[in-house]
N, C-alpha and C positions, 0 to 999 in steps of 0.2 A: 505492499500499500504506500510507504514512504516513500520507495522508487518510483511510483507513477505517478503520483505528489512533483514530485524532484523533474521529473520530465516534463508534466505537464506546464509548471514554473520555467524550465528551462526555454520550452518554447514560444511562452510567450513574451521572454523578455530576448531575445531574438528576435521574434517579429515586431516588438518595440524598436526595435535598433534598426530594421534595415532602413535603409535609405528611400524617402519617400520623393520619386517627383513628380513637380506640378508648375502647372505654367507662372509667369512672375506673375505679380497681383494676391498670391494666393498664398506666400510663403515659401519657404526656403525649398529652392529645387536644386540641384546637379545635372540636369538633362540637357545638352549639349542641342538641340533642336532649338530650345527656347533662347538661343543666344546667337546662333547663327542668322545670317541676313539682315540682321537689325545695326543699326547704328547707334553706338553707344558713345557718352559725354563726359569724359573724365571731371568728377566733382572733386573727389579729396583722396589724398595719402594718408593712411595714420600709423606711423612707426612706434616702437616703445619709447621716442624721446622727442617726436614732435606728431602736426598736425598741420600738413602743406593745402590752404585751400584754395582750388582755381577759380581766380575772379569772373574766366570767361571760359566759361567748361565748352562753348561750341566751338572753341580753337583748336580742342584737343579731342579726336572724334577716334575713334575704333569701330571698321566693320569685319567681319567676321566672317568671308564669304564662302558658303558650302563646299568650294572645290578646295578647301585648305591657305586661302590667301588672304592674307590681309592686308587692308587699306585703311591708309593713317592720314590723319589733320596731324601735324603737330606744328601748332601757332602759326607761324608767317612761311610752314614746309609743309610739303607733301610727303607717304613712303607708305613703303607694301616692306609685306616680307610674308614667310611661310607660319603655319602655325598647326599643333594637332591637337585634335579637343577629343576626349572620351568622359563620361559620368565625373565631375568632380574634377577631371584632371585638363591642366590647361598649359601647353609649352610652345614657345615660338623660336622661330628658327632668326638667323641672320636678320636683321632690319635696315634696308636703304631707302634715303631720304634727301629730299633737294637740302640743299647748304647755305640757305640766305640766313644772312647775319637778323635774326628777330629782334625788336626792341629791348630796352630795357626790363628788367623783372620778367623777362620771358621762364616759361619753365618747363622749354622744350626739352633741356639736359635734363633734369628730372622723370621726364617723362618717359624719354627715349631710353635712359638708364632702366628704368624699372619693369618695363612691358618684358625685355628679353629672360629677365630674373624670376617672371613668373611661374606658379608650379601648380597651382591651382584656381578653380573660380565656384562659385558659387550664388544663385540667385535670390534676391530674398525682398517680398514687396516691390514687385519691379525693377528694383536695383542691382547691379552687376556686381561683383566684389571678386577683383582680382589678389589673389594672394602671393607672397612674397615668401622665400621660403626660410626655412627655420625662425617662425612667426617674429618677421622683421617687418613685416606692414604690410595695409592695406589699400590696394587702390580701390575708389567705389565711382560706380558709372550710373548713368539716369539715362533713360532711353532718349534719344536724338529724333531731330528730323533730318532724311536727305534732301 
């Protein structure tokens, strides 16, 4: 009898820990299809030491195409690169961009420094969160318009 109860409790705990994929706006999701083909605007990066607020999110955008290509707006520059995505996992290949000098105060260097470091993602209430390695930070994006 005790063994049966232990099996039932273990099954209930495991079912509760299973990752659930939902649509943006419905809570937390790790579904790659909910990320692809949408324009995302960078709002903040939070690290253990600082919070970087982006005053013009529309100048820092990310579009992950279903074919594995990423299109970027990096303030006064544009860029592209490759990426791989799976449930909750996201990595970028090399990112190429134009090299115009952006105005003082631009966050182009921070944006291009952090994107290649991304190791995972999740969506929560319509926002995209890109996680940097070793709990070193989280980039937050809102849905944008093309």
